Short mmCIF file of the C-alpha atoms (twelve columns), coordinates in Angstrom:
data_MODEL
# 
_entry.id   MODEL 
# 
loop_
_atom_site.group_PDB 
_atom_site.id 
_atom_site.type_symbol 
_atom_site.label_atom_id 
_atom_site.label_alt_id 
_atom_site.label_comp_id 
_atom_site.label_asym_id 
_atom_site.label_seq_id 
_atom_site.Cartn_x 
_atom_site.Cartn_y 
_atom_site.Cartn_z 
_atom_site.pdbx_PDB_model_num 
ATOM 1  C CA . MET A 1  -0.018  -0.037 -0.012  1 
ATOM 2  C CA . ALA A 2  1.145   3.598  -0.903  1 
ATOM 3  C CA . GLU A 3  2.621   5.670  1.910   1 
ATOM 4  C CA . LYS A 4  -0.227  8.313  2.524   1 
ATOM 5  C CA . ARG A 5  1.080   11.979 2.288   1 
ATOM 6  C CA . CYS A 6  -0.187  15.378 4.240   1 
ATOM 7  C CA . PRO A 7  -2.481  17.143 1.566   1 
ATOM 8  C CA . ILE A 8  -0.792  20.424 2.706   1 
ATOM 9  C CA . CYS A 9  2.746   19.686 2.460   1 
ATOM 10 C CA . GLY A 10 3.346   16.517 1.335   1 
ATOM 11 C CA . LYS A 11 5.532   15.074 3.746   1 
ATOM 12 C CA . PRO A 12 4.373   11.420 5.125   1 
ATOM 13 C CA . THR A 13 1.284   11.627 7.724   1 
ATOM 14 C CA . VAL A 14 1.478   10.880 11.319  1 
ATOM 15 C CA . GLU A 15 -1.090  9.153  13.206  1 
ATOM 16 C CA . GLU A 16 -1.699  11.566 15.706  1 
ATOM 17 C CA . PHE A 17 -2.419  14.030 13.424  1 
ATOM 18 C CA . LYS A 18 -4.423  12.148 10.097  1 
ATOM 19 C CA . PRO A 19 -4.349  12.906 7.296   1 
ATOM 20 C CA . PHE A 20 -1.963  15.584 8.217   1 
ATOM 21 C CA . CYS A 21 1.915   15.577 9.174   1 
ATOM 22 C CA . SER A 22 1.478   18.014 12.001  1 
ATOM 23 C CA . LYS A 23 -0.603  20.619 13.956  1 
ATOM 24 C CA . ARG A 24 0.687   23.068 11.871  1 
ATOM 25 C CA . CYS A 25 -0.723  21.487 8.925   1 
ATOM 26 C CA . ALA A 26 -4.194  20.656 10.362  1 
ATOM 27 C CA . ASP A 27 -4.616  24.204 11.390  1 
ATOM 28 C CA . ILE A 28 -3.601  25.855 8.143   1 
ATOM 29 C CA . ASP A 29 -6.490  23.298 6.423   1 
ATOM 30 C CA . LEU A 30 -8.898  24.547 8.965   1 
ATOM 31 C CA . ASN A 31 -7.803  28.130 8.553   1 
ATOM 32 C CA . ARG A 32 -8.672  27.501 4.726   1 
ATOM 33 C CA . TRP A 33 -12.083 26.334 5.264   1 
ATOM 34 C CA . LEU A 34 -13.002 29.089 7.583   1 
ATOM 35 C CA . SER A 35 -11.670 31.857 5.852   1 
ATOM 36 C CA . GLY A 36 -13.676 30.451 2.603   1 
ATOM 37 C CA . THR A 37 -10.527 29.091 0.609   1 
ATOM 38 C CA . TYR A 38 -12.208 26.026 0.313   1 
ATOM 39 C CA . VAL A 39 -15.697 25.736 -0.935  1 
ATOM 40 C CA . ILE A 40 -18.302 23.101 -1.578  1 
ATOM 41 C CA . PRO A 41 -20.326 23.780 -4.895  1 
ATOM 42 C CA . ALA A 42 -23.853 23.970 -4.358  1 
ATOM 43 C CA . ARG A 43 -26.199 21.935 -6.558  1 
ATOM 44 C CA . GLY A 44 -28.980 24.580 -7.829  1 
ATOM 45 C CA . ASP A 45 -32.399 23.568 -7.916  1 
ATOM 46 C CA . ASP A 46 -33.729 24.002 -11.459 1 
ATOM 47 C CA . SER A 47 -37.269 24.858 -10.658 1 
ATOM 48 C CA . GLY A 48 -36.590 27.758 -8.343  1 
ATOM 49 C CA . ASP A 49 -39.290 26.632 -6.270  1 
ATOM 50 C CA . THR A 50 -39.006 25.320 -2.407  1 
ATOM 51 C CA . ASP A 51 -41.441 23.290 -0.467  1 
ATOM 52 C CA . GLU A 52 -42.177 26.179 1.691   1 
ATOM 53 C CA . ASP A 53 -43.285 28.294 -1.939  1 
ATOM 54 C CA . ALA A 54 -45.268 25.530 -3.070  1 
ATOM 55 C CA . ASP A 55 -47.369 25.365 0.042   1 
ATOM 56 C CA . TYR A 56 -47.781 29.139 0.208   1 
ATOM 57 C CA . GLN A 57 -48.969 29.235 -3.174  1 
ATOM 58 C CA . GLU A 58 -51.555 26.613 -2.844  1 
ATOM 59 C CA . GLU A 59 -52.949 28.881 0.037   1 
ATOM 60 C CA . GLU A 60 -53.651 31.965 -1.791  1 
# 
């Protein structure tokens, strides 16, 4: 099995900080999430209506 590498710096991972090699790299990754550097793309809804909108329109 191939040796796992830290996604931040590429050094071998350390069990205590998996999947990172150190607390420093783990903190760098956390900062990237908190500052918005990493973004999970949202999937848009084609209709644009939500269930709440549909219920509201039926009551009118």
